[in-house]
N, C-alpha and C positions, 0 to 999 in steps of 0.2 A: 212375426219373431224377430226380434231384433237380432242383428249377425254382425259382429264386428268383421270390418275388411278394410284393407289398404292397399292404395298405389305406391309404388317406389319407381322413381325416375332417375337415373346416374348419368350427366352428360361427361360419359370418358372422352369424348372426342372436342371437347371445350366448345361447341359450335354457339351455344345459347349466348345472346348480345349482353346478359348480365352476370356472365360470368367474371369473376374478379380475379387478377393476377397481381402481386405485388409489383410496384415500379421500380426502378433502379434507384430511386432516392425517394424521402418522403414526400415533396411536392408532388412528383409522378404518382405515387401512390393515393393521395388524396384525389387527383384528379380523376383517377381510374376509378375509384370508390366512389366518387360522386356520379360519374357515368354508368357504373354498376347499377346504383341504386335508382337512377333516372330511367333506365331501361327496364328494371323492375317492376317500376310502377308502370309503364306501357303495356308490360306481359299482363299485370293484374288486372288492367282496364279490359283487355282483349279477354281476358278469362271471365270477367264479369258479362262481358257482353254475349258471349257463347252460350255460359251457362244461365244468363237472363236471371240474375239475383245478385245481390251485393256481396262484396267479399271485403271482408274489414280486417286492418293490419291492427294486430295487438299489440305489436312492440318488437324490438329486437335484443337478443342477449348475444354476448361474447363469451364464448367458451373456447378454451385454449387457442385464443387468438382468429376463431372463425366467428363469423357473423350468422346467427340463425334467426330468421325472420317468421315470425308467428302468425296465420290469419285465420280468421273464423268466417265461415259461411253464413249467409242469412238462414239459409236450412241445416239442418244436422250436420256437423262435420267440421273438420279443421285440417290446417295445411300447415308445413313448415318446408323453409327453402333455406337452403346453405348457398352462401353466395361465392365463395371461396371455391375456385375451379380445382375439381371436378363439381359442377354444382349438382347438389342433391336436392329432390324434391320428394318430399312425403305428405301424401294425405289419408286420413283416417275417417271412415264412415260407420253407421250402424245397420246399412242395407245395401244390397249389392245396387238396387235402383239408383240411387243417390250415387254410387261408386262409379256405375255407367255413365251417369250424366256428368259426373267431372270427368271422366275419361276421355268423352267425345269432345268437350270443352277443352281440356289439356293440348289433346293432338290437334284440334283445329286451331287453337294458339299458337302452337310450334310450327305448324305448315304456314301461319302468319307471317312469323319473324325470322325462317329460315330459308334459306334458298333450296328448292327443290333439287334431288338427286339421291343417291343411294346414301349418303352418311345421315341425311335426315330420315329416309325410309328405315334403316337400320336402327336408330335411335328411337323412333317410335314403336317399331315393332318388339322392342324389348319392354316396353311399359304396358301391363296387364294388370288386372284386378286379382289380388291375391286374400285369402282369409286367414283365419288364426292360425292355422296350422303351418303356414310359412312363415320364415322369418325376415321381418323387414329391415331396411338400412339403418339400423338403430346408429346414435351418436357415436358410440364406440368404433365401428365399423366405419364410418365414414371420416372420422378424425385420423384412423389408421392409413385409408387412403389419401388422405390431405397429406399426412405425415411422409408417405412414401413418394409421393410427387414433388414436394420440396427437397428431400432429400436425392432425388434424381436429377433434380434442377441444379442443386448446389455442386452436385459430383461433375456434372457435364461441364458446369461453368469453370471447374476446378481443373479439368482437362484442357479446356480451352487455353486457360491462363498458362496453365504448366507447359503446353507445348508452342506458345508464344515466348516464354521464357527461355525454354531449351532452344529454340531457333535463335535467339540473341546470343544465347553463349556459345552456340556450336557455330554459327557461321558468321556471327558479327565480332568476337572477341579478337581474332586473329587480324582480322582487317582494321579494327579500330584501333588494336594496338600499332600496328604499322604507321597509320595515320597520325596519332598522336606521339609516336615516337620521332618520325621525321618532321613534323611541323612543330611540335612545341619541346622537342627532346626530352618527354617522361617517360620514366624506365618503367617496365612491365606491371610493377606492383602497384604503382600509381594508377595505371591504366586500369586494372582491375578494380580498384575503389571507384574511379570513375564510372565503370561500367555499372557497379552495383546501386552508386546514387542513380543513376540513368533508369535503370530497372526499377527502383523503388518509386521515383517519380511517374513512371509510366505505369506502374502497377494498377491505379484506380481506375485511369481510362480504359485500360485491356479488360477489368473486370466489368466497367459497364458496357463495353463492347461485348463481351461474352454474354451478358445478361440478355442483350438485345438479339444477339444471334440465336441463342435457345428459345428467346420467346418467338421468333419468327419461325425458325425451321422446326425445333425439338416439340414445342407446344403451341403449335400453331391453330388457332381456332378455326 
């Protein structure tokens, strides 16, 4: 008897090497996207090896700036992978036997590409076979998770940049005022204008620095 079941995996810790995070500029983003796609291909090859059957790439859709890669197995079943962090993997089958085969292959593949440790084991233990009575990770749910992550990322960047600007204004204005006044004879009003220009020139590098800090500390894979 055919029985729809599915397997959902969400890489909350962003460990998977094909997890894609936007870069600080267009060139950086394109490089990261290319690397992410290459790592995905390696992962699919591993999956084929452990499943002992072909996995065909059906194509890619972009929905709300998210990349949805769709795959079909040589046997019954299909899979969808969302590359944007956190990576989401959804696979659907018509029998538990097929689902068990995929689950074993998926876990073996993940163990090959992730270093051993508690983070890997927690991720693997969260992946199970579910049936139609459970709710899978629908596109809307995944999109909301991505939106929350992006909002948090931007919020942290804003805090970092704001603190930097506050530090300049709070601790640098008085010192700079004295330096400019004694060296160039410039009054306080002109010093304020000069400081504003300096902050405007420094804002972009500070934003890029905040992006790197967040990527390394807050969203470290």
